[in-house]
C-alpha positions in Angstrom: 105.5 108.5 142.3 106.3 105.2 144.0 106.1 102.6 140.9 106.5 103.3 137.3 106.4 99.5 136.2 104.7 96.4 136.9 103.8 93.0 135.6 100.7 91.2 136.3 101.5 88.6 139.3 101.8 84.9 138.6 100.1 85.1 135.0 101.1 82.4 132.7 100.5 81.6 129.2 100.5 77.7 128.7 100.3 76.2 124.9 97.6 73.8 125.0 95.3 72.0 122.8 91.8 73.0 122.8 90.6 69.3 123.8 93.4 69.5 126.6 91.8 72.8 128.0 88.6 71.6 127.9 89.5 68.4 130.2 91.6 70.4 132.5 89.1 73.3 132.8 85.6 71.3 132.6 84.5 73.5 130.2 81.0 72.6 129.2 80.1 71.9 125.2 78.8 76.2 124.6 82.0 77.6 125.1 81.0 79.0 128.1 83.9 80.5 130.1 86.3 79.2 127.5 85.1 81.6 124.6 82.6 83.7 126.1 81.0 84.9 129.3 77.9 87.6 130.0 79.7 88.7 133.4 81.8 91.5 133.7 84.3 90.0 136.6 84.9 86.8 134.9 88.1 86.3 133.0 88.4 84.9 129.2 91.6 82.9 129.0 93.9 83.9 126.3 93.9 80.9 123.7 96.5 80.1 121.7 97.7 77.3 119.3 99.8 75.5 116.9 98.6 78.4 113.9 98.7 81.5 116.7 102.5 80.6 117.5 103.6 83.6 115.9 101.2 85.7 117.4 102.6 84.5 121.0 105.7 85.5 120.0 105.6 89.3 118.3 102.1 90.1 120.8 103.0 89.4 124.2 99.1 90.1 126.1 99.3 93.3 127.8 97.0 95.6 129.8 96.2 99.0 129.0 97.9 100.3 132.3 100.8 98.7 131.1 100.7 100.4 127.9 100.9 103.5 129.3 103.5 103.0 132.2 105.4 101.9 129.3 105.3 105.2 127.1 105.5 106.8 130.6 109.1 105.6 131.2 110.1 105.7 127.9 108.3 108.5 126.1 107.4 111.2 128.6 108.2 114.1 126.4 106.5 112.5 123.3 103.6 114.6 121.8 100.8 112.8 122.2 97.3 114.9 121.9 97.0 117.7 120.6 93.6 120.0 120.7 92.4 123.0 119.3 91.5 125.2 122.8 90.6 128.1 120.7 90.1 129.0 117.0 93.8 128.3 115.6 95.2 128.0 118.9 96.4 124.2 119.6 97.4 122.9 123.0 100.0 119.8 123.2 99.7 117.1 126.0 103.0 114.5 126.4 102.8 110.9 127.2 103.9 112.8 130.7 101.0 114.8 131.1 98.5 112.2 129.5 99.7 109.6 132.2 99.6 112.4 135.1 96.2 113.3 134.3 94.6 109.7 134.1 96.1 109.0 136.9 94.8 111.8 138.8 91.6 110.8 137.6 91.9 107.4 138.6 93.0 108.7 142.2 89.6 110.8 141.9 87.4 107.8 141.4 88.7 106.1 144.5 88.1 109.3 146.6 84.9 109.9 145.2 84.0 106.2 146.1 83.1 104.3 142.7 82.9 101.2 143.7 85.8 98.8 142.7 84.5 97.7 138.9 82.2 99.8 138.6 81.0 101.3 135.4 81.8 105.0 133.8 80.2 106.5 131.4 81.5 108.9 128.8 79.5 111.0 126.9 80.8 113.7 124.6 82.6 115.0 121.6 86.0 113.3 121.0 88.6 115.7 123.3 91.4 115.0 125.5 89.3 114.8 128.6 87.7 112.0 126.9 90.7 110.1 126.6 91.6 111.2 130.5 88.6 110.0 131.5 88.5 106.3 129.9 92.2 105.8 131.0 91.7 107.0 134.4 89.1 104.8 134.6 90.9 101.7 133.1 93.6 102.5 135.5 91.1 102.2 138.5 90.4 98.8 137.5 86.6 100.4 136.7 84.7 99.7 133.0 84.4 102.1 131.0 81.7 102.9 128.5 81.4 105.4 125.8 78.3 107.1 124.8 77.2 108.3 121.9 76.5 111.7 122.1 73.8 112.1 120.0 71.8 109.6 122.6 68.4 110.4 123.7 67.7 110.8 127.4 65.9 107.5 127.4 69.0 106.0 125.5 71.4 107.2 127.9 69.4 105.5 130.6 69.2 102.4 129.2 72.9 102.1 128.8 73.7 103.4 132.1 71.4 101.3 134.1 72.3 98.4 131.9 76.1 98.6 132.8 75.9 100.0 136.2 76.8 103.1 136.0 78.4 104.9 138.7 79.8 108.3 137.8 79.2 110.3 134.3 81.5 112.4 132.4 80.2 114.7 129.9 81.7 116.9 127.4 78.4 120.1 128.7 75.7 120.6 130.6 73.5 120.0 127.7 74.6 116.3 127.8 74.4 116.6 131.7 70.6 117.8 131.2 69.9 114.7 129.9 71.0 112.4 132.7 69.2 115.1 135.4 65.9 114.5 133.9 66.4 110.4 134.7 68.2 110.5 137.9 65.3 108.8 139.5 65.4 105.4 137.3 69.4 105.5 138.4 69.9 105.4 142.0 73.5 103.7 141.3 74.8 107.3 139.9 77.0 109.0 142.5 77.7 112.0 140.3 78.1 113.7 137.4 81.5 115.4 135.8 81.6 118.3 133.2 84.6 118.6 131.5 84.2 121.6 130.0 83.6 123.6 133.5 86.3 123.9 136.0 84.5 124.3 138.9 80.8 125.6 140.2 79.9 128.9 142.3 76.6 127.4 142.6 75.9 123.8 141.7 73.0 123.5 139.1 72.3 120.0 140.9 73.9 118.5 144.1 75.7 115.6 141.9 77.2 118.4 139.3 80.9 119.0 139.7 83.2 120.4 137.3 86.3 119.1 136.0 88.5 120.4 138.8 86.5 120.0 141.1 86.5 116.1 140.7 90.5 115.9 140.2 91.3 117.7 143.3 89.7 114.7 145.2 92.2 112.5 144.5 95.0 114.8 145.7 93.4 116.0 149.2 91.7 113.2 150.1 92.8 110.0 151.9 91.4 106.9 153.8 92.3 105.0 156.7 96.2 106.9 156.0 96.2 104.5 153.0 97.3 106.4 150.1 95.3 106.1 146.4 98.5 106.1 145.0 99.4 102.4 146.2 95.6 101.2 146.1 95.7 101.8 142.4 99.1 100.3 142.0 98.0 97.4 143.8 94.8 97.4 141.3 96.8 97.4 138.2 99.0 94.7 139.2 96.2 92.7 139.9 94.8 93.4 136.2 94.9 90.8 133.9 94.6 91.2 129.9 91.9 88.5 129.9 89.2 90.9 131.8 86.5 93.3 130.9 88.0 97.0 130.6 86.0 98.5 128.4 82.2 98.3 127.0 80.9 99.4 123.5 77.4 99.3 123.1 76.4 98.9 119.9 74.2 101.4 117.8 72.0 98.9 116.3 69.4 99.2 113.7 66.4 97.8 116.2 65.7 97.1 119.6 67.8 98.2 122.7 72.0 98.3 121.8 73.7 95.6 123.2 76.8 96.1 125.5 80.0 94.6 123.7 82.9 93.5 126.6 86.2 93.5 125.2 89.5 93.0 127.3 92.4 94.5 127.7 94.0 92.0 125.5 91.4 92.4 122.7 91.9 95.8 122.6 95.9 95.3 122.6 96.0 92.7 120.2 94.0 94.4 117.4 96.0 98.0 118.0 99.5 95.9 117.9 98.8 93.7 114.8 97.0 96.4 112.6 100.2 98.6 113.3 102.2 95.7 112.8 100.9 94.9 109.4 101.7 98.2 107.5 105.2 98.7 109.7 106.5 95.5 107.5 106.1 98.2 104.6 108.1 100.7 106.3 104.9 103.0 106.7 104.8 103.1 110.6 108.1 105.1 111.7 106.8 106.4 115.0 105.7 110.0 114.0 102.4 108.7 112.5 99.5 111.6 113.1 95.9 110.9 113.1 93.1 113.1 113.0 90.2 112.2 115.4 86.3 113.2 114.9 84.2 109.9 114.5 82.7 109.0 118.0 85.1 107.2 120.2 82.3 105.5 122.0 82.6 103.5 118.5 85.2 100.4 118.4 86.9 101.8 115.4 87.9 105.0 116.7 88.4 102.9 119.9 91.1 101.1 117.8 92.3 104.2 115.4 92.0 106.5 117.4 92.8 105.1 121.1 94.2 102.1 120.9 97.3 103.2 118.2 97.6 106.4 121.0 98.6 104.1 123.7 99.7 101.1 121.8 101.8 102.6 119.2 102.5 106.2 120.4 100.3 107.4 117.2 99.6 111.5 117.9 95.9 112.6 117.7 94.5 115.8 116.8 91.3 116.4 117.9 88.8 118.0 115.1 85.9 120.6 116.3 82.7 119.7 116.9 81.5 120.9 113.9 84.2 118.3 111.7 81.1 117.0 109.9 79.6 120.4 109.3 82.4 121.6 107.0 85.4 122.0 109.3 87.3 118.6 109.2 89.3 120.2 106.7 91.0 122.7 108.6 91.9 120.4 110.9 93.5 118.0 108.5 95.6 120.6 107.0 96.9 121.4 110.2 97.8 118.0 111.4 98.8 116.6 108.1 97.4 112.7 109.3 99.9 110.2 107.7 96.7 107.5 108.5 93.5 108.6 108.0 90.3 106.8 107.9 86.6 107.8 107.5 82.8 106.3 106.4 81.8 106.7 103.2 79.9 110.0 103.5 82.8 111.4 104.6 85.0 110.5 101.3 82.3 111.6 99.1 82.0 115.2 101.2 85.9 115.1 100.6 85.4 114.0 96.9 82.5 116.4 96.5 84.7 119.3 97.8 87.8 118.7 95.3 86.0 118.5 92.1 84.3 121.7 93.0 88.1 123.1 93.7 88.6 121.6 90.3 86.0 123.3 88.5 86.9 126.6 89.5 90.5 126.0 89.0 92.5 126.5 85.8 92.1 123.9 83.1 95.1 122.5 83.7 94.3 122.1 87.4 90.9 120.6 86.3 92.7 118.4 83.9 95.1 117.0 86.3 93.5 114.1 87.7 91.1 112.4 85.3 87.4 111.5 86.6 86.9 109.1 84.1 87.1 105.2 84.2 88.2 104.9 80.8 91.7 106.6 81.5 92.2 105.5 85.6 94.9 103.3 86.1 94.5 99.8 86.3 97.3 98.9 88.4 95.7 101.0 91.4 92.9 98.6 91.5 95.4 95.9 92.6 97.4 98.0 94.8 100.6 97.9 92.2 101.4 101.4 93.1 100.8 104.2 95.5 102.4 106.9 94.6 100.6 109.7 92.1 104.0 109.9 89.5 102.1 108.0 86.8 99.9 111.6 86.5 103.6 113.0 84.8 103.3 116.9 84.0 99.9 117.3 86.5 102.2 116.2 89.7 101.8 119.2 90.7 98.1 119.9 90.1 97.5 116.6 91.6 99.8 117.6 94.8 97.6 121.0 95.0 94.6 118.9 95.6 95.7 116.6 97.9 96.8 119.8 99.8 93.6 120.9 99.7 91.9 118.4 101.7 95.4 118.2 104.1 96.6 114.4 103.1 99.7 115.1 100.9 101.3 113.2 104.0 99.2 110.3 104.2 100.4 106.8 103.8 97.4 104.9 105.3 93.8 105.6 103.9 91.0 103.5 104.8 87.1 103.4 104.5 85.2 101.8 107.3 81.7 101.4 108.3 79.5 100.5 105.3 81.1 100.0 101.5 81.9 103.2 99.8 81.4 103.6 96.3 83.5 102.1 93.3 83.2 105.5 92.0 84.8 107.2 94.7 87.5 105.0 95.4 88.6 105.3 91.6 88.4 109.3 91.9 91.0 109.2 95.2 93.2 106.6 93.1 93.0 109.2 90.4 94.7 111.2 92.5 97.2 109.3 94.3 95.4 108.8 97.2 94.6 105.0 97.3 91.8 104.2 100.0 91.8 100.4 101.2 88.2 99.1 102.1 88.6 97.7 106.1 85.8 95.3 107.0 84.7 94.3 110.6 82.6 95.2 113.7 82.1 96.0 117.0 82.3 92.4 118.1 85.8 91.8 116.9 86.6 95.5 118.4 86.9 97.1 114.8 88.9 95.4 111.7 88.8 92.0 110.7 89.9 92.2 107.3 92.1 94.8 105.5 94.5 95.8 102.8 97.9 97.0 102.4 98.7 100.2 100.5 100.9 97.5 98.3 98.0 94.9 98.4 94.7 95.4 97.7 91.9 94.9 95.1 89.0 96.7 94.1 85.6 95.6 95.7 86.9 93.5 98.2 87.5 93.9 102.0 91.3 92.9 102.1 92.5 89.9 104.0 92.1 88.8 107.0 94.3 90.7 110.3 97.1 88.5 110.7 96.6 85.9 113.5 93.1 85.9 113.3 91.4 82.9 111.3 88.1 83.4 109.0 85.8 80.7 107.5 82.7 80.5 105.4 80.0 78.9 106.4 78.1 77.7 103.2 74.9 77.3 104.5 73.5 80.5 103.6 73.4 81.8 100.0 71.4 84.6 98.0 70.1 84.8 94.4 72.2 83.5 92.1 75.5 83.8 94.7 78.5 81.7 94.1 79.3 77.9 95.5 81.9 79.1 98.1 79.8 82.0 99.1 78.2 82.0 102.6 78.2 83.8 106.4 81.6 85.1 107.3 82.6 83.7 110.7 86.0 84.9 112.1 87.7 84.0 115.2 91.1 85.4 117.2 92.3 87.4 120.3 90.3 90.6 118.8 87.2 88.6 119.4 84.7 90.2 121.8 84.2 88.1 125.0 80.7 88.5 125.1 77.5 90.7 125.5 76.8 92.2 129.2 74.0 90.4 131.0 72.5 88.9 127.6 73.3 85.5 127.0 70.9 84.5 124.5 72.3 87.3 122.2 75.9 86.3 123.0 75.2 82.1 121.9 73.3 83.5 118.9 76.6 85.5 118.0 79.9 83.5 119.7 79.3 79.6 118.9 80.8 76.9 120.6 84.4 76.7 118.7 84.8 80.6 119.7 83.6 81.9 116.0 81.9 85.5 115.8 78.7 84.8 113.2 78.7 87.9 111.7 75.7 88.1 109.7 77.1 88.8 106.6 77.4 86.9 103.3 80.7 86.9 101.3 83.3 84.7 100.1 87.2 84.2 99.5 88.7 85.2 96.1 91.5 83.0 95.1 93.9 85.3 95.5 93.2 85.4 99.4 90.8 88.6 99.6 87.3 88.4 101.3 84.4 89.9 99.2 81.1 90.8 100.8 77.8 90.2 99.1 75.0 90.6 101.5 74.3 90.8 104.9 71.7 87.9 106.2 69.5 90.1 108.3 69.0 92.3 105.4 68.1 89.5 102.6 65.2 90.2 101.0 63.0 87.2 100.3 60.8 87.4 97.8 56.9 85.7 97.1 58.9 83.8 95.4 61.1 82.4 98.0 64.3 83.8 96.2 67.1 85.2 98.7 67.9 88.8 97.3 71.0 90.8 98.2 69.8 94.4 98.3 73.6 95.7 99.2 75.1 94.6 95.9 72.0 96.4 93.6 71.9 99.2 95.7 76.3 100.1 95.5 75.9 98.9 91.9 73.0 101.8 91.1 75.1 104.4 93.4 78.3 103.9 90.8 76.4 104.4 88.0 74.3 107.1 88.8 76.1 109.8 90.7 73.6 112.1 91.2 72.0 110.1 93.7 72.9 110.0 97.3 71.0 106.8 98.5 68.8 103.5 97.8 67.0 101.2 99.5 66.1 98.2 97.6 62.4 97.0 99.2 60.5 93.5 98.6 60.2 91.6 100.8 57.6 89.4 100.9 56.5 90.7 97.1 56.5 89.7 93.8 59.0 92.2 92.9 61.4 94.4 94.0 61.4 98.3 93.9 63.6 101.3 95.4 63.4 104.2 97.2 66.2 106.9 95.9 67.1 110.2 97.3 69.2 113.0 95.5 72.2 114.4 96.9 71.2 117.9 98.5 72.7 120.8 100.6 72.9 120.5 104.4 71.7 122.6 107.2 74.1 122.3 109.7 73.4 124.9 112.0 72.5 124.0 115.9 74.7 121.3 115.8 72.6 118.8 113.5 73.5 117.8 110.2 69.7 118.3 108.5 69.5 117.1 104.8 67.2 120.2 102.7 65.2 119.8 99.5 68.2 122.4 97.9 70.0 119.6 95.0 74.1 120.2 95.5 75.9 122.4 93.1 77.2 119.0 91.5 74.0 117.9 90.9 72.7 121.2 89.6 75.7 121.4 86.9 75.3 117.7 86.2 71.7 117.7 85.1 73.0 121.1 82.8 75.8 119.4 81.3 74.4 116.0 80.8 71.0 116.5 80.6 70.4 119.8 79.3 67.9 120.8 82.2 68.2 124.2 83.5 66.1 125.6 86.4 66.1 122.6 88.6 67.2 123.4 92.3 65.4 121.4 94.6 64.2 117.6 94.8 60.8 118.6 94.4 61.5 120.0 90.7 63.3 117.1 90.3 60.8 114.6 90.9 58.4 116.8 88.6 61.0 117.1 85.6 60.4 114.4 82.7 63.9 114.6 81.6 65.4 113.8 85.1 63.3 110.9 85.7 63.6 109.3 82.7 67.3 109.8 83.4 67.0 107.8 86.6 64.7 104.9 85.0 67.2 104.5 82.0 70.1 104.5 85.3 67.7 101.9 86.8 67.5 99.6 83.4 71.3 100.0 82.6 71.5 98.4 86.7 68.9 96.2 85.8 70.9 94.4 83.4 73.5 93.8 85.6 71.5 91.3 87.8 72.4 87.8 88.2 68.5 86.5 88.3 65.1 88.3 87.7 64.6 88.5 91.1 67.6 91.0 91.3 66.0 93.5 89.0 63.9 96.7 90.2 60.8 96.8 88.6 59.9 100.7 89.7 60.9 103.4 92.4 60.2 106.9 93.8 62.4 109.7 95.0 62.4 110.8 98.4 61.6 115.1 98.9 65.0 114.4 101.5 68.2 112.5 101.5 68.5 109.8 104.8 70.2 110.9 107.9 70.4 110.4 111.4 67.9 112.8 112.6 65.5 111.5 110.1 65.7 108.3 111.4 67.3 106.5 108.2 70.8 105.9 109.6 72.2 104.8 112.6 75.0 107.2 114.5 77.7 105.9 112.4 75.7 106.3 109.0 74.6 102.5 108.5 71.1 102.4 106.8 68.3 101.3 109.5 65.8 99.6 107.3 63.6 98.2 109.4 62.9 102.5 110.7 63.0 103.3 106.8 60.4 100.7 105.7 57.9 102.0 108.8 58.6 105.9 107.8 57.8 105.4 103.9 55.5 102.6 104.2 52.9 104.5 102.2 55.3 105.4 99.4 56.4 101.8 98.9 53.1 100.3 99.2 51.9 102.6 96.1 54.9 100.8 94.2 52.6 97.8 94.5 49.3 98.6 94.1 50.1 100.2 90.5 48.1 97.8 88.3 50.3 99.3 85.2 53.2 97.9 87.0 51.2 94.3 87.7 50.1 94.1 84.3 54.2 94.1 83.4 55.2 91.6 85.6 
């Protein structure tokens, strides 16, 4: 290897006031080229001020290739990636292996003729090859773009066209077929690489090649006697931290996804700061392990999986593609992750599994963790302890439950993407697994606020990441909202630099002072914690003109009604609120999908029998016809209404749907967030039926 270290040429960082910088650079009042751009080839300056001085000292800007080279020099033989190549057969890649393969991929990009700064789209389940393609793309100073593997051909076409993609890297032929049918609309695409196939004896299409075939290009072909290694080192030396290296396309609930441009510094700063915040508590000791299973095309996974790996040398264990269909626990038991993050749905599935295990175990085990809020240790809600020692005589039984889901060595547990029910948080706290809420969005490269194991508060989303800043814009209010409530806005080196080729949406999101307007409504509490109270775009504005945040109503209801999986409050422009409810049902995981059935889970059937004396109710349709079940749901609606801060926030009527919400059904995004618009359209007749009931109208 000709070089093993480098430094960006002529790179200087100057402490300068914002007014001084604007005068020097002649920046206009919109903040363009100071805080944002829509051009993939425009460098955005990395800005410091007196409040961010410690950030200058502790997080010196770096490019991703710099991090990889440093890992190569200091930890060449250190474990980096682990993957199960066959059932219970694991393969290890060291940091030296990761560099070698990623660098070979970068050379092959040059040999194949991919234009400098052009995009490479990567689609497939989390896998070391996904990582190699990503790292290799950035080493070559091209732009990496992850694509959700659930994307339709039309969605793949939009992302490929919008990002000016020249090469697609796919997991298998199934993903490649999405592109083969739309190639006529994508003239810039030069090739499709399949990582699960080494080489083809007979290619199904002239543009398709196997993984080894592609990697061989860089080692065999030279141009004008110039070694591709030399070209790559030259490109790496010229890379600057303030340039876009990665685009994350938002999953979106309406319209086409937006291309969130992230720089080297954006990604490095966030991962470094987040790891450093835990390191102050002695929680990061260089032996950390993470299980990679949520989409690497999402910004959160690119912080927790990708970023932690190349910034903090955290080892990645890749779960099987069927992880969310039941095999995740097998990987967790093998990896014993020290850091684990999950969406609420995943935590709820783990909770259900443990409750079922406890129910089938001895009386001693069943009594070990208390599921009752009355005996729930209050200190855990404020993060005063993070050990299960308070469970005294039942310590061993609780430890056994932790082992059942592979989290007995966990130090840091997080819930992301959406709010989680308080009851579920309390459940895991009660068995010595305190889970912290983390809040953020793709535009800030994942997390913006987080708690720590020693400092978190029930119901909050933590406090701002160090060296970032949050302000509350109080111009937006909700019914019964607090005086200091408003839109949450944040600024910092973790900010994205704009939406690719979309100035209108960029200006809507990034203001002239560099603040991201999140669209979420919240407030600062006295102890510095941030609390989310709603979302502007999801606000229900009733016919009486009151703004109602549906998320608060929905979360509150799910906390007191354990048999319900989802609630969606409805009432925009109406005289009163109604709700759609879904019950917890079994999921059909055949054919690689997660299709909710009409069969109630064992937990729901047991609950109905033990608490309501109801037997013989096996499906959602049985439940919808059962008087006691419907009366119970009405009672829970009434109880929840008592918590409302105004009459406008009370639910007047509800309907139970025959099946649960899902991505396949169109109600949820790939990250399992509720798509309100499509769900309203899908169940419009059911909703309209709740507003033409004369008996209901007469009671209002």
